[in-house]
N, C-alpha and C positions, 0 to 999 in steps of 0.2 A: 655147624658153620656160624652159629650165633646170629642168624638173620631172622628178623621178626616177620612172621607171616600175616598177611592181610587177606582174610577170606574174601572170595568173590561175592560181591553184593547181589549181582543178578542171579547167581546160582542159589543163594540163600533165599531170595524172593521166590524162585521157582520151587524150592522145597516147601516153602510156606503154602503155596497154592496146591501143589501135588498132595501134600499131607492133609490139607483141608478137604480136598475132594475125596480122598480115600476114607476119611472119617465121617463124611456126610453121605449117607446111604442114597438119598434121593438124587443128589448130584451125580454120584458115581453111576447109578443105574441109567440116568438120562445120558450121561457121557458115553457109556457103552452102547446104548441104543443108537445114538447119532453116529458113532464109529461104524456100526454095522451098516447103517444106511449109506454112509460115504464109501465104505468098502464095496458095497453092492454096485454102486454107480461106477466106481473105478475099475471093477472087474467085468462089467457088462457094457459092451459097445452099444447094444440095442437100447439099454436104459439111458446111457449118456446121450445118444441121439434123440431119444424121446424127450429128455429133459430140455435139451436145446430147442426142440420144436415148441414145447410148452412155454418156455421163456420168451420166444419170439411172439407167440400168440398173445401172451399177457403184457407184452411191451416191457419186459424186464431185461436188464443188461445181462448178457450171457457171461456167466462166471463159473469156473470149475469149483467143485467142493473141495475143501481142505481137510486133510487127514491129520488127526492128532498124533504127534510123535513125542515120546517121553523125553528124548534128548534135546528137543528144540523148545526153547523157552517161549512161553505164551502161545504155543500151538493149540492148546485146549481152548483158549479164548478165541483165537482166529477161527477154529473149526465151528464153535457154537455161534459166533457172530455171523459167519457166512451162511450157516444153516438157517438162522432166523431171517436173514435177508432173502433167502430163496425158499422159504418154508412153503408158501402156497404152491409154487411150481413143483417142488419136490413131492408134496403130498398128492397133488394131482397126478403126477407121473407114476407114483407107486400104486395108486388106485387103478389107473388104466392098465398097469402091468400085472394086476392081481396080487399085489404085495401090500394090501392095506393093513395087514397085521404088523407091518414094520413101522407104521406111522406113529408119531407121538400123540398122546392124549392131550387134552386141553390143560390138565393139571401139570403134566410133564413139561409142556411148553412154557407155562408160567414159571416153573422152576428154572428152566434154561434162561428165560429173560432176566430173572433176578440174579442168576449167576453171572451173566454178561455185564450187568450193571455194577456188580461188586468187583468183577475182575478188570474192568476198564482202567481204574487208576493203577493197578499193578502192571498192566501192559504199558501204560504211559511212563511209569517209573523205570521199567526195564529198558524201554527204548531210549529214554533220556540218559540213563547211566551207561549205555553201551556206545556212546559217542567217543571219538578218539581225539578230537582237536580241542577239547575243553577239559578243564580240571573237573574231576568227578568225586574225589574222596570227601570233599567238604559238603557234598550233597547227601551223604548217607543219613546223617541225623535229621536234617530238614525233611527229606523224603519219607523217612520212617514215620516221623510225627504226622506228616501230611496224610499218609496212608491210614493211620489210625483214626484221624479225624474224619476222613472220607467214609470209612466204614461206620463210624458212630453216627454220622449224619445221614447215612443211606436208609431209605425206607425199608429195605430188605435186611437190615442189620439184625433184626430180631429173629430172622430165620436161622435154622441150624447151621447153614453155610456161613452166614455173616458172623455168628458167634464163634465158629471154628476158625475162621480167618483171623479174628481178633485174638483168639487164644494162641494161635501159631505165631503171630507177630510178637506177642508178649513173650512167648517162649524163646524165640530166637533173637529178639532185639531188646530184651529187658534191661540189659546193662550196656546198651550202645553208647550212652553218654559217658560211661566210665572208661571206655577205651581211649587212651591218651591220643593215639594217632588220629582218631576220628574227631575227638573233641578239639584238638589243636588245629586241625585242618579247617574245621567249621569256624572256630573263633578267629582264625587268621584270614578267612575269606571275607572280604569287606562287604559282600552281598548279604551275609548271614549274621556274622559275629555271634552274639549270645541270644539272639531272638528265638531260635528254635529249641533251646534247651528248656526242659520241663523243670528239672531240679537245679536251682541256682547254686546249690552246694557243689555240684559237679563243675559248674563254671569257675568257682573259686579255686577248686583243686587244679583244674586245667591251667588257669592263669598263674598259679603259684609254680607249677612245673615249667611253664614257659619262661617265667622270670628266672628260675634257677638255671635254665639253659642259657639265658641271656647273661646272667652274672658270670658264668664260666667264660664268656667271651670278653667281658670287660676286664682289662688288665690295669694295673696301677699306672703303667706307662701311658695308656690312653687317657686316663683320668688327669694325669699331670699335664699332658699335652692340651687337653681341653680347657684347663683353667688358664685364663689369660694372665700374663705377667705385667703388672702396671708399670708405666714409665715413671721413674723417679726424677723429679726436677730439683733444682737447687733450693727452692723454697721448701719443698717437702723434706729435703735432707735437713734443713734447719729445724723444721717442726719435729722431725724424728729425733734430732739431738736434744731438743727441749723436753720431749716426752721421755727420753731415756734419763735425763736429769731428774724429772719429776718422779719417775719410777724408783729411782734410787732413794729419794726422800720419802716415798710413800704417797702417791697421788690420790686425790679424792675419788677419781674415776678409774682407778686401777682395776678393781674387781669387775666393774661394769664393762670396761674395754675388753677384758679377758673373756667374758661371756659372749660379747658381740663377735669377737674373733672366732670363737668356737662355733657359734651359730652359723657364721658365714662359711666356714669350712664345710660344715654339715650340709648347708644348702647347695654348695658347689658340687659336692659328691652326689647329692640326691638328684639335682637337676639334670644330670646326664645318666642317671641310673636306669635300670630296667623298669622299675615301677612307673616312673614318669613317662617313659617311652610307650609303655603299654597303655597307660591311662590316656595319653594324647591320641593314640590310635583308636581306642574305643570311643573317644569323643568325636571322631571323624564321622560325617554322615554316611549312611549306608547307600551304596550305589545300586542302580537298577539291576534286576536279576539277569537280564540278557547281556550285560557287559562282562568283559573279561577281567577277573581279579588280578591276573598276572601282569596285565598292562598297567593296572592301577598301582601295583607295587613297584613296577619299574619307574613310574613317574614320581613316586614318593619315597624312593630308596634313600635319598639324602636325609629326609626327615626322620625315617625310622630305619637306621642302618642294621641293627641287630634283628629286629622283627622281619625286615626284608629278607635276610638270609634264612631265617626259620620258615618264612612263608614259602620260599622256593623249595625248601626241603620237604614240606608236608603237602603242599598243593600239587606237586608233580607226581604224587603217588596215585596210580590208577586204582579205582574202586572195584573194577571187574577184570576178568581174564579175557574179555571179548577181543581186545586188540591182538593179543598173542594167538588166540584161536583162529582169528581171521587170517593171520599170517601163515599159520600151519595149513589152513585150507587152501590158501593161495599157492603154497609150496606143493601141495598135492595136485593142484591143477597144472602147475608148471612142469612137473616131472611125470612122464608117462612112458609107455613102451616105445613110442615113436620119438621121444626126446630123452632117451636114457643115456646119451653120450655126453651130456652137459657136465662140466667139471664143477666141483664144489665152489670154486671161486666165482665162476660165472653165475651159478644159481644164487649165491649170496648177493652179487651185484644186481641181478635182475630184480630180486625181491626188494632190495634196498631202494632202487629207483621206483619200483611200483608203489611203495608206501610213502615215498618222500617227494616225488615229483608232482 
């Protein structure tokens, strides 16, 4: 169908985390041990009641333990985070129930704490990229670079898990700046522009491809319409007649005037060309990160007509498949055995209203 595919960024981040856990033996063993503890409490009413009792005695908020699910992004982080939050109550409950062999050692607990600190930025990135009401494709490059910086600055980076996370990020996002859709979306987002790029050579390549797209939009008719036609007065007609007479005899300024005329034509063509429009856009100040770039482009569409069209094209591309998966989940909740007589038209209308009202 000749349709370009944009991989789901959230899914790729999930693969980075899952592969890193699999390749780090200490993290994998601690994860499996916590899963056994959570499974024990989920399958035992007695253990759950005892845990609630201990939580009340310790003055801890009663919260259920979270189970890690492979198909749910960040579920490993949420499971470990909740376990650390309720660690004392969980350990006390297991000891009272004669399950002290299931408890984590102090070394394993430190490993889990380090993993939670390293996975925190990944959870934040996935949550931010899973929004539906804001542009997301332009955030791929900035968030990828931010994740790499967070891992490098983390005190647990030198652990095997930190090194593995950095390795997996490099493996899956090494060429992220060379993907034109991502580069163009980032460059055309007035919140980021070229700030997040590491290799300025990739910026130059992206700018050139954007200008090529703009050149295809500029027609000779638009250029002719943009050049103002000067009003010719009677005095100017007389001067023109004198100049024609001088040109016939060979004027002193004939060569100079010819060069000036050529230069002026070149400047007229350049002043409305893609290079100038892109340069003027890059000279505009960067707006705060919490503002909407699409609103900015709407306000500046007259100043940057061709870039405005390209910005709408690239910034409206979703970076994740989360919105469509949420829609499928909503359709599954809508259609059931008790509501199996709904027509296709009514289902589509209900889903449309649910997502747009």
